[in-house]
C-alpha positions as CSV (number, residue, x, y, z in Angstrom):
1,X,-40.8,1.7,0.4
2,X,-38.2,0.4,-2.0
3,X,-36.0,-2.5,-0.8
4,X,-32.4,-1.8,0.0
5,X,-30.0,-2.8,-2.8
6,X,-26.9,-4.6,-1.5
7,X,-23.5,-3.3,-2.4
8,X,-20.4,-5.4,-3.3
9,X,-18.2,-3.5,-0.9
10,X,-18.3,-3.6,3.0
11,X,-20.1,-1.1,5.1
12,X,-17.7,1.7,5.9
13,X,-17.1,1.5,9.7
14,X,-14.1,1.7,12.0
15,X,-13.4,-2.0,11.2
16,X,-13.1,-1.1,7.5
17,X,-10.5,1.6,8.2
18,X,-8.5,-0.7,10.6
19,X,-8.2,-3.4,8.0
20,X,-7.6,-0.9,5.2
21,X,-4.6,0.6,7.0
22,X,-3.2,-2.8,7.7
23,X,-3.7,-3.8,4.1
24,X,-1.9,-0.8,2.8
25,X,1.0,-1.5,5.2
26,X,1.1,-5.1,3.9
27,X,1.1,-3.7,0.4
28,X,4.3,-1.8,1.1
29,X,6.1,-4.6,2.9
30,X,4.8,-7.3,0.5
31,X,5.7,-5.3,-2.6
32,X,9.2,-4.5,-1.2
33,X,9.7,-8.2,-0.4
34,X,9.2,-9.2,-4.0
35,X,11.0,-6.3,-5.7
36,X,13.9,-5.9,-3.2
37,X,14.3,-8.9,-0.9
38,X,13.7,-11.4,-3.7
39,X,15.3,-9.0,-6.2
40,X,12.6,-9.3,-8.9
41,X,12.9,-5.6,-9.7
42,X,10.0,-3.1,-10.1
43,X,9.0,-4.0,-13.6
44,X,8.7,-7.8,-13.0
45,X,7.1,-7.1,-9.6
46,X,4.5,-4.8,-11.1
47,X,3.7,-7.4,-13.8
48,X,3.2,-10.1,-11.2
49,X,0.9,-8.0,-9.0
50,X,-1.0,-6.6,-11.9
51,X,-1.8,-10.2,-13.0
52,X,-2.9,-11.1,-9.5
53,X,-5.0,-7.9,-9.4
54,X,-6.8,-8.6,-12.7
55,X,-7.5,-12.1,-11.6
56,X,-9.0,-11.0,-8.3
57,X,-11.0,-8.1,-9.7
58,X,-12.5,-10.6,-12.3
59,X,-13.3,-13.0,-9.4
60,X,-14.8,-10.3,-7.4
61,X,-17.1,-9.0,-10.2
62,X,-18.5,-12.5,-11.0
63,X,-20.5,-13.1,-7.7
64,X,-23.6,-11.1,-7.0
65,X,-22.9,-10.8,-3.2
66,X,-20.3,-9.3,-1.0
67,X,-17.5,-11.7,0.1
68,X,-15.2,-10.2,2.7
69,X,-12.2,-12.5,2.0
70,X,-12.3,-11.9,-1.7
71,X,-12.8,-8.2,-1.3
72,X,-9.9,-7.7,1.1
73,X,-7.6,-10.0,-1.0
74,X,-8.4,-7.7,-4.0
75,X,-7.6,-4.6,-1.9
76,X,-4.3,-6.1,-0.8
77,X,-3.5,-6.9,-4.5
78,X,-4.3,-3.3,-5.5
79,X,-2.1,-1.8,-2.8
80,X,0.8,-4.2,-3.5
81,X,0.5,-3.4,-7.2
82,X,0.3,0.3,-6.2
83,X,3.6,0.0,-4.3
84,X,5.6,-1.6,-7.1
85,X,4.0,0.5,-9.9
86,X,4.7,3.8,-8.0
87,X,8.3,2.7,-7.4
88,X,8.7,1.8,-11.0
89,X,7.3,5.2,-12.2
90,X,9.3,7.2,-9.7
91,X,12.6,5.5,-10.0
92,X,12.8,3.4,-13.2
93,X,11.0,5.9,-15.4
94,X,12.9,8.8,-13.9
95,X,9.9,11.1,-13.4
96,X,10.5,11.5,-9.7
97,X,8.0,11.5,-6.8
98,X,6.4,14.8,-7.8
99,X,6.0,13.8,-11.4
100,X,4.6,10.4,-10.4
101,X,2.2,11.9,-7.9
102,X,0.9,14.5,-10.4
103,X,0.4,11.9,-13.1
104,X,-1.5,9.5,-10.7
105,X,-3.6,12.4,-9.4
106,X,-4.7,13.2,-12.9
107,X,-5.5,9.5,-13.6
108,X,-7.5,9.2,-10.4
109,X,-9.4,12.4,-11.1
110,X,-10.2,11.3,-14.6
111,X,-11.5,7.9,-13.3
112,X,-13.7,9.5,-10.7
113,X,-15.0,12.1,-13.2
114,X,-15.9,9.3,-15.7
115,X,-17.6,7.3,-12.9
116,X,-19.5,10.5,-11.9
117,X,-20.5,11.3,-15.4
118,X,-21.6,7.7,-16.1
119,X,-23.5,6.9,-12.9
120,X,-24.3,10.3,-11.4
121,X,-22.4,9.5,-8.2
122,X,-19.1,8.1,-6.9
123,X,-20.6,6.8,-3.7
124,X,-19.0,3.4,-2.9
125,X,-22.3,2.1,-1.6
126,X,-23.6,2.0,-5.2
127,X,-21.0,-0.6,-6.2
128,X,-23.5,-3.4,-7.2
129,X,-23.0,-3.9,-11.0
130,X,-20.0,-4.9,-13.2
131,X,-19.8,-1.5,-14.8
132,X,-19.6,0.4,-11.5
133,X,-17.2,-2.2,-10.1
134,X,-14.9,-1.5,-13.0
135,X,-14.9,2.2,-12.1
136,X,-14.5,1.4,-8.4
137,X,-11.5,-0.9,-8.8
138,X,-9.9,1.5,-11.3
139,X,-10.3,4.4,-8.8
140,X,-9.1,2.1,-5.9
141,X,-5.9,1.1,-7.8
142,X,-5.0,4.7,-8.9
143,X,-5.7,5.9,-5.3
144,X,-3.4,3.2,-3.9
145,X,-0.6,4.0,-6.3
146,X,-1.0,7.8,-5.7
147,X,-0.8,7.2,-2.0
148,X,2.4,5.3,-2.4
149,X,4.0,8.1,-4.4
150,X,2.8,10.7,-1.9
151,X,4.2,8.8,1.0
152,X,7.6,8.5,-0.7
153,X,7.5,12.1,-1.7
154,X,6.8,13.4,1.8
155,X,9.2,10.9,3.6
156,X,12.1,11.3,1.2
157,X,12.0,14.5,-0.9
158,X,10.2,16.4,1.9
159,X,13.0,15.3,4.3
160,X,10.5,14.3,7.1
161,X,11.6,10.7,7.2
162,X,9.2,7.8,7.7
163,X,8.2,8.7,11.3
164,X,7.6,12.3,10.2
165,X,5.6,11.2,7.2
166,X,3.4,8.9,9.3
167,X,2.7,11.8,11.7
168,X,1.8,14.1,8.8
169,X,-0.7,11.7,7.2
170,X,-2.0,10.6,10.6
171,X,-2.7,14.3,11.4
172,X,-4.4,14.8,8.1
173,X,-6.7,11.8,8.8
174,X,-7.5,13.2,12.2
175,X,-8.7,16.4,10.4
176,X,-10.9,14.3,8.1
177,X,-12.5,12.6,11.1
178,X,-13.1,16.0,12.7
179,X,-14.7,17.3,9.5
180,X,-16.9,14.2,9.4
181,X,-18.3,14.6,12.9
182,X,-18.3,18.4,13.2
183,X,-19.4,19.6,9.7
184,X,-21.7,18.8,6.8
185,X,-18.9,18.4,4.3
186,X,-19.8,15.8,1.6
187,X,-19.3,12.3,3.1
188,X,-18.4,11.0,-0.4
189,X,-15.5,13.6,-0.7
190,X,-14.4,12.7,2.8
191,X,-14.4,9.0,2.1
192,X,-12.2,9.3,-1.0
193,X,-9.8,11.8,0.7
194,X,-9.5,9.4,3.7
195,X,-9.0,6.4,1.3
196,X,-6.2,8.2,-0.5
197,X,-4.5,9.4,2.7
198,X,-4.6,6.0,4.5
199,X,-2.3,4.6,1.7
200,X,0.7,6.9,2.3
201,X,0.1,6.3,6.0
202,X,0.5,2.6,5.5
203,X,3.4,3.2,3.1
204,X,5.4,5.2,5.6
205,X,4.6,2.8,8.4
206,X,5.7,-0.1,6.1
207,X,8.9,1.7,5.2
208,X,9.5,2.5,8.9
209,X,9.3,-1.2,9.7
210,X,11.6,-2.6,7.0
211,X,14.1,0.2,6.1
212,X,17.6,0.2,7.6
213,X,18.2,2.0,10.9
214,X,20.6,4.4,9.1
215,X,17.6,5.5,6.9
216,X,15.3,6.0,9.9
217,X,13.7,2.6,9.9
218,X,13.6,-0.4,12.2
219,X,15.3,-2.8,9.8
220,X,12.7,-5.6,10.4
221,X,12.5,-8.5,8.0
222,X,10.1,-7.7,5.2
223,X,8.8,-11.3,4.8
224,X,8.2,-11.5,8.6
225,X,6.5,-8.1,8.7
226,X,4.3,-9.1,5.8
227,X,3.4,-12.4,7.5
228,X,2.4,-10.7,10.7
229,X,0.3,-8.1,8.9
230,X,-1.4,-10.8,6.8
231,X,-2.2,-12.8,10.0
232,X,-3.6,-9.6,11.6
233,X,-5.9,-8.9,8.6
234,X,-7.1,-12.5,8.5
235,X,-7.9,-12.4,12.2
236,X,-9.8,-9.1,11.8
237,X,-11.9,-10.6,9.0
238,X,-12.6,-13.8,11.0
239,X,-13.3,-12.1,14.4
240,X,-14.9,-8.9,13.3
241,X,-17.7,-9.8,10.8
242,X,-18.6,-7.2,8.2
243,X,-21.7,-6.7,6.2
244,X,-22.2,-5.1,2.8
245,X,-23.2,-1.5,2.5
246,X,-26.6,-0.5,1.1
247,X,-27.4,1.6,-1.9
248,X,-27.9,5.2,-0.7
249,X,-31.4,6.6,-1.2
250,X,-32.8,3.1,-1.4
251,X,-32.3,2.0,2.2
252,X,-31.3,3.7,5.4
253,X,-28.1,5.7,5.6
254,X,-25.0,3.7,6.7
255,X,-22.4,5.0,9.1
256,X,-18.9,5.8,7.9
257,X,-17.4,8.0,5.3
258,X,-19.4,6.7,2.4
259,X,-22.8,8.4,2.9
260,X,-24.1,11.4,1.0
């Protein structure tokens, strides 16, 4: 029987989703800290986080094994860049939340389609080569940015506010979980849907933490909220060890939303 091929991304379990949601919330508060609290602006903030993202993706591609700290640092960089880039597109470019969401949805779909055409699958457990990693991190970045735009669209334009937005996306994720356990819907499709939806959930929760009370938020300090979230993520990585996923069809199936 063929040996299992290790992936460069973690096994998709409950731990994965807990850290992922915390990372997306950190991306929102961290991005707002730089662009608003430090007054860098969306363009300068996007440039800063894009540089960090490129450096971390390059560092992640070079090793041949999965490294939890490096992986989650790259995820945080992608979600922080997604926050500032979505805000730049929505507000500075003047295309609005709906226009930004539509553009990002097209870019994400094109990236996943290119990945599928090139490799025959978009299963995250196959992320074991530099070429597949390039597709993976491209899809991750577009999904994070799309999630930010969707969160802002629902919370602001939709008139639901941050609490209402969090409830909407939380309910949508509950439906995804129900489909996972009760149906045979493609696990790959469920994974990517859940990955996209956890971003606006984190974005609305992050906005709820740091926006003024008059806007429906708690008016907490953005730097303090970011520091607490970062400490929580580090504690999860330290106390809840993760292992790499395995290539589907080569080894045994892995739990989570990333299977066939």
